[in-house]
N, C-alpha and C positions, 0 to 999 in steps of 0.2 A: 260699633260706626263703620261702615267702608271707608274705603281709600277717598274718595268722591265726597262724604262729608265732611271726612281729614278736612279735604287741602281748604275745604268751603270756609269752613273755621280758621283756619292759620290765615286765609286769606284777610277776614271778615277780618283779625288781631291786629296784621298789619296796620288797616285803612286805621285800625282805630288809636292804634298808635300813633303814628302821623297826624293827627285833628287835635291844634295848638285850642281849642277850644274843652274848659275845665265840665260843661257839663252844653248836652249836646240837646239843643232850641229850634220852633220852626223856625226861627231869626236864621241860625249859623247852617241850618238846611233849605235857604232863602225861600220858604215860603212867606205868601203874607195872608193874611186873615186870621182864624182861629179855627187851623187845621184842624180837626185829627184822627181824622189816618190821611195815610195815602197810599195805594196799591203801584206795583210799579211793578207795567210789562212787558218786559223785549220780545219783538215775536221774530217766528222765522215768516218766509212770504212768499211770492210768484206774485209773477205781474199780467194783469188780463185786460185787456184792455189799455193798456198805458197806466193800468190803476197798480198797486201792490193789492195785493187780496190778502189778508191771513194763515196759512198753515197750520201755527202750531205757536207755542210758548214756549221760548229759549229761557226764559229768567223772571222769578213772579217773587216779587218782594210788597212787604208789609211795613211801613212806619204804624205808628199810634204815639197820640202824644196825651199829657192831659189838659184839664180849662187854661191852665198856667203856661200853658206851650211846653212843657217838657217833656222832650221823649221820655216812654214805659219801658215801649218793646220794640224789638224790629225779628223780622222773620223774613227768612231767606231759603227755598231750599231744603224744610227739613230742620233746619235751625232755626230758635225761636234766641233770643238777646233782650235776658230782662236785665234794665239799669233800674237803679236804684241813687237818691240824694240823701244827703244829710239836710240840719234842717239854714245850712246858708242854702240851698242848693247846689253845692256841690255832688258832683260823681263819685260816686262811693265804692260801686262795686259793678260788677259786669257777667251774670251770669250767662252761658250758653247751654241750651240745654237743647235734646234732639228731638225725635219721636218719640221714643223710649219713656219721654221724663226727666232722662238723666239730666241732671248736671257733669255736662262734659271737659266744658273750660272752666274758669274765673280770674275773674281780670281785679284788681283791687289799688285804689290807687288814694296815696296820701298827698298830704300837702305839708306846707312848712307854717310856720307863723306867723307868716303873712298871708295867711288862706291863697298860695302857690304850690299850685301842682307839681307836688318835686321828686316823684317816684310812682309806677307802677309796677304791680308786682303781675305775673301772671306761669296761673297753676294751670297744671293738666288730671282728668281725676284718674285714678289707674288701683287697681288692685283693691278700690276701697280707702285712697288715701290720694291727699292731692300735693302734687310734684312741682316745684316750681321747674316752669320751663325758658322763663326771660323775666329780667331788671330795667327795667328803664330806670335810669336819675337824671336829674334835671339841674341844671348849674344857670343862676338867671347873673347879668351881666350888663354893662351898662349902653348895648346898646344890640339888648337881644339874652336870647340862651343859646346855650350849648344843654343837649339830650344824648346819653352815649345809650344804648341797646347792647344788653349780655345778655349770652346764652348761658345755660343751666348750671355749667359749669364754669360762670367766672370770666369766660374772653370775652371780649369786645366783636359785638357784631356792627355795627351801625351807630357813625354817629350824625348830630346831627344840627347845624351850626343858624341860627340870627343872627344876620348883622344887618339891623336899621328894616326894610324894607327888598331885604336878599335871605332867602335859607339856602344852606350848604348843604345837603348830605353825601354822606363817605361810605359807600356799603361793598362792599367782595369785591375792592377792590376799582370799582366805578365813582367816579365824582358828579351828581345832580344838583345842580345851580339853577335855582328855582326864583324868578324877581315878580312883585307884587306889585299892584298900581296904587294909587290913594285909596283906593276906593276898597285892599286889601285881597284884589282881582288879582290870579292869577296871569300875568302877559308873557312870561318867555319860560323855556324850560332848555338850560345847555347841558347834554350828559356828555361826560366824555368817559372813554372805558380802561382800563385798565392798559390794554392795547393797544395802539392807532393800530397797531401793525394789524390786528387782525381784523380789529370790528369796526364800525364807522366813528363819527364824532356825530351827535345829533343836534338842530339845534327847531326847536318850538315856537310859533308867538300866536299870541289869542287875541282874539279881538269881542266885544263882547255887544248887545244890543240895549235899550234902555233901561229894559227888566235886569239885567245883569248877569246877565244869558249869552255862553258862547256862543256869537254865529258863527267863525272861522279859525280852525284851527291852519296854519300855515309849517313845514317840518320842510328843513333841506339835511341831507345827510353825508358826510361829507365821509367817503368807501374807503373800506380796511383800504391800508398803503399795501399791502399784501399785493392786490387786485391790479395797484399799476396805474391807474385809469384818471385822469385830469378831470371831470365832472363830478357834477352836484344830485342827489335825487331827492326830485322833489313829489312832494306829497301836497293836496290841499285840500281839507272839509268842511261841505260848506253846511251848518244847522237850521231847516227854517222848526218853525212854534204853530202851536196854537196855541189861543191862554184864553181862560176865565174869566170872568168876570172881576175876581180878585186881582189879575195879572200873573197869576198860575199855570205854568206849561202843561197842560194837558197831552199833547201829541208835539213829537218831534222828531227829524226827519233826517240824516245824517248825507248829504250826496257829496263827488264826489266835483272837483272844479266847474267842470261844463255841466254837470246835474243831469250826464248822463249816465247815471248809477249811483243805484241806492243802496249804500254802507250799509243802515238802520234802521231802524224802526220802532219806535218806543213810545208807550201811554199812559199815563198814569191817571188812574181815576179819584179824585178826590174827595172826601169826607169833610164836613164841616159844625160845626159847636153851632147848636141855634143857636140866634142871634139876641133871644130874651134869656136865656141863661145867665147869670153871673158867677161871676170869675173868684172862683172857687182855687185853693190850691187844692 
């Protein structure tokens, strides 16, 4: 396995550790209708006659769901993730499989007597055996939960606290405070570095359309104190979508605030189950 694949796997593992949902479903992925699979394509492009023309595909991802709506497979850049559930529709394991059909990572999920996720163990397959690389433990409180992620040697790497509609993440000396609106959407991120003298403080705010997709990302960064400047760095991204008849986006373009620059260009091909099929698990 090359370094690129390893970095992709580790990135995926981190993203999935931060996913608060026990089961990954069409609903949690903000999909409408009986979606069977989603092919996500992130493009490299040039401009011709004022319009973006695709020249290459940078990223290629596939998500597959069963008829009950549970995600069973994810594919990204040569890595397959196979997801298994128990008879209560709780996710119990994820197998990360490379192009040689070798399981290179394994994630196991455990639950308490109330059916709440309380431990996640991640393993790397090496020299014929699985070696633990991280463990996440969850403690539930009256206002939310506290998640602690430990390295293989038992040292604490990340703490994630949910307090009402706010989540605070502490990692590598940085503090990320995420605020959520009444619909559970991320509305603001406030990032404080370990040292404001060396690094900026960043405040990011999000706005959404009626479909629940982000249409504006506005960020302000207070420069590191060592720069000795008295101004804010401001950046704005505006997102434009095209939707299919189910209300799922099939094209997304990211622009700067005055639409003079196209920052990113993505498309999704969405395949649905036939409408006449019976609802089987």
